[in-house]
N, C-alpha and C positions, 0 to 999 in steps of 0.2 A: 720161446726163442725166437721167434717172429718178431714178439712185440721187440726185443731187446735188441734183435738186427736193425729195426726201422729208427731204434732212438739212439742209435752210436752215430749214426752220419749225419743227423740232425746235427747232433752237440758241437762232432767235429767242424759243421757249417760256421756254427754259433762263433765257436772259439775263434776260429779265422776272419770272421768278421769284425768282430772287437778287435782282433792284433792290426788287423788292416787300417780301420778307425782312426785306434789311436796314433800308427805310423803316421798319418793321413793331418791327423791332428798338431800332432806333435812338430810336422812341417808348417802349417799352417797358423799354430797360437800364434807367434809375433805380430804379423797383421791382424789378426780375432781381437786381439788384447792392445792393441795400440786404439783400433776402431773404440771398443770400449771403453775405453778412458777418455777419449775425444768425444762418444756421446754421453759420457757421465759430468763431462765440463759445457753442455748444451754447443759443442762444436758437431753438431750432425751432419753439415753438409762434406767437413773434413775427416769427418769418421766414413762416410758413405763412399768419398772418393779414395781413400785407401784404400778400402775392399773392393773397389771395382777394377784399380789397379791390381789387385792381391788377385780376382779373378783372371783378368786380362794374363798374368802369364798361365794359370790353371783353372779355366773355363771350367771342368770335370768336377772341383773341387765341392766336395757335400758340404764340408764344412764351413767352407767361405759362402756357399748359396747360402744356407740358415742362417749364417749370421747376419748375411747383409741385409735378409727378409727381414730377421729379427727387429737390428737395429731401424731398418727403415718404419715398420710398424709401431716402435718406440717414440722414434721421431715424429710418426703423424700423430700417435696420442697428445704427446706434448704441447703441439704447438696447434691442433685444435682449439680447445681448451681456452689457451689466449686471444683467439680468433673471435670466438665467440662473447668472451670477457668486455673485448675492443668496440664487437658490432653491439653492443647491448649499452656500454657507453657512450656512439656513438661517434668513435673513434675511428674512422672511415681509411684512415692514410695507416693508422698500426694495422688495419685489418689488408690492405693491398700487401703491407709489409709482409706481414705471415703467410700471404696467398703465395707470395714471389720467392718464398723457401719452400715452402710446400712444390713449387714446381721445380724448383733443382732437385728436390728432393724423392718425391712419390708424384709424378704429374698425370699418371694414370691412375691414382686411387682415386676409391667415390667420394672418400669425404673431402679431397682436394677438388674436383667437379663439383661438390655441392656447394663449397664457399667461394668459388667461381660465379655459379648461377645467382647465388645470394648477392656478390658486389654486381652480377648485371642489371639483377633486379631492383636492389640498393638506386643506381643509377639511371635505371628507366622512372625509379617514382621520382625520384630526383627531378627528371625533366618532365614530368608531369607535375610536378609542385610548381617548379620555375613558370611551367606555362599557364596557370592557373594564377600565380600568382601577376604575370602579365597581362592577361586577361583581365581581373579586379583594376589593375590599375588605368588601364583602359576601359574600366565598366561596364566591359562584355559578360556579365555576370553569366547568363546561361553558357556560355562556352566554359568560364571558369569552375561552374557547379560540374558541367558534365567531365571536366576534368579531375576537379578533386573526387567524388563519387567515384570515379573509375581505379582511383589512389587508393579511397580508404575501402574499395574490394578486396584488394589484394593484402594491405596492412590498415587493417582496423583502428590500429591502435598508435596510427599518427598523430603525435598533439597538436604538431601544424597544421597541416591540414586540415584536421579537427576545428583547432579556431577558424582559419580562415575558412572554413565551410559555416559556423558560426557567424562569421559578420557578414555572410552573403544574405543569412537567414535575418540575423535581425537589420540588414538593409531595406530586405525586400517587407518586411513588415513594418519599418518606419516609413515605406514608400506607401504601403497599404494604410496606414494611419493618418499619413498626409491626404491620401486622394481622400479618403472617407470622413475628413475632418476640414476639409477644404471649406472656409467662410470668404467672408465679403469682406473686403477692404474697411467698408464703412459699416461693418452690422454692427456697430457700439453705437454708429452717430443716432443722437436726439434727431425727431423731426415730430410735426404735429400732422395732422391727417382730418380733413372736415368736409366731407362729400355728400350730397341728396340727390339720391335719381342720376347719379353721372355713369357716363360710359367709361367701362373698363379700360379702353385703352388711354382717356385721359386719366385717371386713376394711376397708371402703369407710367403715361409720360410726365405727369408730375412727381411721383417718384425719382424717374430718372435722375429730371432737370436736378430735384433738391438733394439727393446723394450722388448722385455720378454714376448712376449702375446701368448697364448696357443692356435690355431685353430684346430675346429674340423668340417671338413668336412661333407657337406649330400651328399649319393650318387648317388647325380643327379649333381652333380658340375663337369663341364668340366676342370679338371687342364690341358689339352694342349692348351686349348685357348692361343691367343699371347696377350701380354700385351705391351705398348710404352707410358711410363711416363716419366714427367719429374717435378722435386720437389725438389724445392729448402726450409730448413730452415723452414719448414709447423709441425704444429704438427700430432701427430701419428691420433690423431680420428680424422682430415678434410682430412688426408692422404686416411683412409680407409674408409674416405665416398664415396671422390672420387674414389676409385676403385671400392665400392660398388657401385655405382650409375652409370659409366659406363660399367659394365659387367653384370649386369641386375643382381646382387645378393639382398638376403638378408642378416642378419644378426641379430642374439641375443646373448644378454650378459650371458654367466653362469656363473660368476662372475666377480671378478674384474680387470681377469687375462685373461677372457678365454673367446673364441669368437666363438658363431655356425657360419658357413656358409651353405649357400642355394641358388638356384633358387631362383631369385625376380617374381615368378609367384604367382598368387592370390592365387592359390592351396595350394603352399607348405606355404604362408604365414598365411591360414587359420590353418594348420596344426600344423604348429610351435609356430607362433608368442602367446603368450598366450593374454588374454583378461582379461578384468576387468569390474565390472558392478557398476553401483553408481544410486540411484535414488536421483532424484531431486524433492524438493518441492516448488512448483512455489509460489511467495504469491503474482505476481502482473502481471507477464503474463498471456496471454493464452496458453493452454495446445496443439491445434493447431497449434499456430503460432510458437509456439517454437517446437514443433517437426519438421515442416516443412522448420526451419533455419537450423535444425541441418542436415535433409536429402537432404538442400541443398546445404551448404557450406562445412560439415565435412564428406561426404560423407557414412553417419551412415544409415546403412538397419534393424539394430537390437534394435527397438526403439519400445517403448508400451507406450503409453498417457492415463491417469485415470486419467477424466474429476470432477469424484468424489470429489479426494485427490486434483483434481490439480497436477497432480504429472506424472514425464515422469522416466521412467528405461529406462535406455542406457545400451550396453554391446560393448566394441570395444576394442582396444589395449591404454593403458595408454597414450601413444601419443597424440591417437586421442582424451581420453577422457580428456586432458590437455587443448586440442583447446575446446573441450565441454564445460568446464567450463567457462573458459574467455567469451565464446559465450554466456552461462546463464547469465554469471553475468551482460556483457553489455542489456540483455534484460529485465530482469526481477527487474526491476526500478520500485518507484509507481509515477502514472499517477500527473503529474502537476493540481495543484489546486488554483481558485482564488475566493475571494469574492467581491462580486460586490454588490455596492453601490447605489441604484435605486431612482432619485427621480421626482417621477412625476407629475408635476404639473399644470392646467386647470383652470387658469384666463378667468372669464365672467365680461362683465361689459354690464348693461340695463338701458335705460333711455324711460320711455313714459310720456308723455306733452297729454292734452287734454285741450282746450282752446272755447269756444263757446256756443250757445245755442243750444239747440234740439226744433227744432218747427215740428209740427205735420205734420207727412205725408198725412195724407186723412180729409177731411172734408167732415162730411156725412149728408145728408138730409134727415129724415123719424122721425118715431118717436122712441124716446132712449129708448132703452132697451127691444125692440122688433123686433122680427125676423119672424115675420108673416109675410106671403105674402101682399100687397095691389093690389086691383082690380083697374085700371087705368079706364075700364068702369063705376064705381060708383064716386059720389063726394068725392073729398078727404077730410078728415077728418081734422076736427080742431085741430089735436094733433101734428101735420108734422110741425118738429123745425129742423135748423141748429147746429149741435154739431159736436163737435171735442175731442177727447181721453183725459181722467182728465189724470194728469194734461197737461195744456197749451202750457207752455214751461219748459226745463229744462236745468239750469244754468250749463257748465261743467268748474270748473275748477280744474285741475288735474294735479299734476305732481309726479314721479315716477321716485328714481334712485336706482337702486341694485347693488352688486358687488358680486361676487363666485370665492371662489380660495379654487377648492379642490386638497390634497396632500397625494402624495402615496409614502408611501417612505422603500420601500421591501431592505432585504440584502439577498443574493443568495449565497451559494458557489456552485460555478460546477468544475467539475473535466473539464480536457482540450476537448475540439472539443465534448463537450458533449453540448445539447441543454436544455437550463432551460426556463420557460414559466412561465407568471402570468399575470389572467386575475383576472379584477375587475370592476364584472358590473352584471348583472344580464341572466338567461334564459327564452326568452319568449317562449312558445309554440304556434306552427303553427301545426293548422288540418290539411289534406288531408283527402277527401273520392273519395271511390274508387268504378266504380261502373261495376258488373261483370255482364252480364249475366247468369241466370239461377240459380245466387247464390245470388244477391245481393248488398246492397250498403255496404263495409265496412269503417273503419273512421282510421284512425293514425296519431301518435302525433309526432312532431318533434321538437328540439330547438333551439335556433337561438341566439349565442351567443352576447350579446350586453352590451358594456362598453369599458373598455379597457385594448387589448392586447397586452403583450409586450414578445418579444420573443428574447432572446442572446443566444451565441454560443463563447464563450470562445476560444482564441489559446493562450499558455502560450508559447512565444520565449525564447532561450536562453540566450536574453541578457537583463531579464527582460522588459521586453515589453511586450502588450499585446494585440493581433491582436481580435475586439469585432467585431462579425455580430449582427445588431441591427436592428430589424424589430417592428416598433409601429404601432399600427390601434387604434383610437378614434370614436366610433360608437354611433350614437345615432337614437333614434325613432321620425321622425318628421312627419309622418301622418299615417292612418288606411286604407287600403281599403277593401271595402269589395267585396265578392266574390263568386261563384254562390251556392244555397244551403246556404248560411248565414255565409258562413266560412270567418274570416277574413285573411289580410294579413300584411305584415307593410310596411311601405316606411323608409328603414334607410337610412341617412348622416354617411359620413365615411370621416376620414382621414388618411392616410397612410403615412409611410415614411420607408425607408427602405435605410441601410450602412453600411459600414465597416470602423473601426477606429482604432489605432492604439497608444496607451495609454502609457504612461510610469505607473511606481509602484507609485498608489496614486496619479494620476494627475485626474482632473475634467474636463471631457469634455461636454458641454453645446449644446443641439438641441432644436433650437424654431424656430419660424416662419410659425408653422400650424395654422392660422390664419382664422375665421370664421368671418366675418363681414356683417349685415343685416341690412338696412335704410331702413326705409318705411313712407308716407306720405300720410293720406286720408283726404278728407275733405267732408261734408255733410251739405244739410243745404235748401234753400228754391232755387228755379233754377233760375237763373240768377242773385242773389241778395250777395249768400254768397261768389261768387268767388271775390266781391269788395275788393280792396285793404284796407284798414283798416276797414272802415263800413260793412264789409261782415262777421265780424266777430259776430255781433248784427243778422245777417241771418240765420247763420250757425255754425259746429263745426269743428275743426282742431285736428286730430291728429299724432301726431310726434314720432315716435319709433325708438332707434336705439339697436343693439343688437351685441356683437365681444365678441369671445371668443380666446383664444389663449391657446395652447398644449407646454408644454416646460419639457423638459426631462433631465436630468443630470445623467451622470454615471461616476465612480472612480472606478477603480479594487486595489484589494488590493491583492500582490500575497501570498498565506498560504504556499506554496510548491511548487519550482520551479525542474527541473528535473538533479539531482546532476551524472555527468559523471564521470564514471569508472574511473579507470587508463588507461585499454584498450584502451580506446576512443581516446587519446590522445599519441597514440605512436604504431608504426606499428605491426601488431600479426601477425607473422609467422605461416604459416598453410600448411608447405610442399607442394607438387607438386601435380597434377590433381590426378595423378595414386596413389598419398600415400598421402592422408590427412595429418596433423601433424609430415611430417618426418621433419630429423634435416635440414637443408638450407645447399647447396653446397658451399657460398660463404666463402672463407679464408679471415681470420684475416691477417694483413701487419706484417710483422719485426718478427717472431716468431725465438726467437734465445736461446740455453740453458744461463741458469740466471750466471755459471762461464766462460761463453765466449768460451768454448772450441768448436768451431762449426766447421763441419764434411767438408770433402773435396771431391769435389765430385770425383765417380774413374771415370778413363779412359776411355771414349766408347770403343767397339773393332771396326774394321774395317768395312766400308762399307758390304765388299764382305763378312763377316760374317756371315752376316743378322739377327744377333741379338747378345744382350750382358747384360750386368747388371751390376749393381752397387748399394749400400746403403750406405750410411753413416750417425753418427749419436753420440751421447755422451751419453753412457747409464749410465751414470754415473750421470752427470745431474740433480739435483733435479729438479721437474717438480716448474713451476712459479704458485705461488698465485697471483689471478686475480682479478678485479672490473668486474661487469656486470651491467647494468640497463639499463632503459630507452635510446632514443635516442633522443626525442623532449618529451617536457613537457610542457604545461601551465600554465599561474603565477597563483599563489595562488593554485596550484595541489600539491597532495602531492604521493610521490611515494618511491620506494624503492630500495636501491643499495643493493648488495650481494657483500662480499667478501668469495673467495672460497679455498679452501687451499685443494689443491689434494697431497700433501706430508703427510710422516708418525708421522713427527714431529709439536707439536704447533707452531702456527705463532703468536705473537705479534706487534701491531703496532699501528703507530696513524693515525688516517683517516684525511684529512685535506677536506674544501669546502672557497668555495668564502662565506662571510658573507654578503658581500653587494646584493647577488643573493640569494643565499640559507638558510635554518633554518632546525637545527638538530631537531630532536625528538626521541633520545633513551633513555629510561629507564635508569638511573643510570649513562649517558654519563656526557662529560666532557662538559664544558661553552662555549658558543662562536664560533670560527670557527673550532676546532676538538674535538677529542673525540677517548679515549685508545678500542680499540677493543680486545678480545680474542680467536683465529679461533683455536679448536679444529683438531687433525689430520684426514684428508680425510672428515672435517666438514665444516660448509657453515653458516657466519655472515649475517643478517641482520641488515641493519639499513634504518630506517626511516626518509625523510626528504621532505621539501614542498620548492617551491618556492616564495620569499617572491609575495605577491600581488602587481598591478598598475605598475610592468615590461612589458615594450611593448621585442624589439627583442635584445637576448644576448644569448652570448655562455658562458660558463665556464667550469670549471674542477672540477673532485672528484679526492683526489691522496692520495697516500697511503706513508708514510714514508720509506716503507720499500725497494722501487723502483721498484713495480708493474706499468704496464702500466696506465697511467691516464684514466679516463673513463669521455669521450668527451660528453655533454651535451647542449641541443639548445632549448631556452626559444623562444616559438612559438608566435607571434601576433597575437591575436585572430579576430584582426579588419584587418590584412590586407588580400586581396581577397585571395593571395595563400600560407598564412600562411608562408611565405619565410622571415627569419632571414635577418635583416638589412646587415650583409655581407658575402661573398660567405663561405662557410665551407669544406675546401679543403678535409674532413672525412668523406662526407655526404656518401660516398659509403660504408661504415665500417658496416658490416652486424649488425642485432640484437642482441641483451647481448643472455645471454645459457637462462636466465628464461625465454626470450620470444619463446622460441621454443619449 
């Protein structure tokens, strides 16, 4: 009764509330319906204005308040995605228009505030980008870089900022290359020098007058040291390298016609030679290995390795830095990968034949079904009978044939020289108990892998062959062995095979012959009778069983990515001397003469009694020669670059000629076939990319200019040859590497 009395007033209140709500809804329905119609047409501002007017007249109307909040949320949900789409498309005017509508609809909504903050952030980033562009135009690269890095810290995907930062990095790299490749304007001018026991200062004075070069001497340079020198038709650059090396001097170019000369000691080099610092972000190589390589080959001491960023920071001279760049280029290569298709089959056949009659093995005499003892001293009971187990005989006529084919077909992608494992089977628990004095007995569990275990370790070779180390093991439980204190051990049968294969890409190799063959025959029956040749089947039963299993493994490698050798791997990499890594080579070019043909005549030497003499000749009016440079040796299918250097003060135009049967030209905007037109600015370099046609063997070819420069001789090395020698002797094999390799 109490529950009924409480229930009735609550039901009455609910009915009254619903009635009031319906009456209020009927009163407010015209404004709500009108607002909903306007909202469906996309006129959210008008819809909310209509509801606001209605709320002004009825501020406590719950139906109007709920409708206003609902339409406001629907308008925000419809407009915000439009702002996101416009933001992604970079249409900021549309975003501002949507924000203006949201400010009139829901100015305090969190999503409106988020769009407002995003627009303010975009404006701030645009100002940073404008400041960076202005600083870039004013060549204030450090200020531009600081603004761009602040911008990218907030918007890492800003393509315009990223492109401008890449331009700054490219300009910085170009400036570094220009500083590191600064050369004398008269470096290729031919000169003839003949001195015997002449003071060093006289040699530099004569060279300064002949080649119009300014020399600045350090205070520790001994100008009275004697020099004996005989050089004919040698360029100024090579003559200076010979003098500096033989007199233990160092040099530093101050501009294109001024050289600073100082003693070639390590202390002076550290004090006077400029150094550059560069950060190398390694993609594939390990920082420790790269650090060891640089310290071993380039003899660089100022090197820092950051394993977290996989980065190296190196500080050294520009010449050594060029050597380090090529070393990093040859080391930081992606590891080769191979996809191994493995197919493992275990084929088994089983045969079982049972033929004969199973007779009882014992005949009993006693009371059937009783186990009570019988006293032999008393008369035997009449219930004693002879009996045998029931049934008396069982006829066996059974034949079973079975075949099983277990297949595993995994595909494994493995890196070069890294193991890959496959386990198909189960882990069996093995319990071990340990008894310790004053402690008690403790038990532990270990697991034994039983099934198919396969380990492969591929090695991807440069000729697209794959050497694979294969280890295969197939194991199974043959019996259980009881141990002490009820523990159980397993008797495991296993078959193992391990080998090393060398397969071509896509070649399939089959490994078979792991056969397990069991055959057994058993016979049971009445002694003496079941062994009879034919009638024995009536007095016994014979069981024949055969079981044979064989494991077959198929391996097929597919190379996903092989090692792509850089250009430095197929050509010599000049690395200076042991004391000065990265220094220019002392080898002199052959036949350096003036283009005008005005070859100087050597001055006559003074008499031997004088003890010394000096002479210098050269054509200071002759223009420096345009020259070609590039690698000496290339591989079939490899790409390389040929540089045309113009050391003159006039622009140079010519046609570059190649043998189209050996080389292919790859120059944007260049000509077709075996020639292309090039234009080299004054004191500039033009680079042309070429490729050797694949499939070639040993060959020799030349790249020439129709302007008369000395041709560039190339040798195509046969990769299958043991020593890589060409088919015929190259008479210019002893020529030095090109300037780009120095």
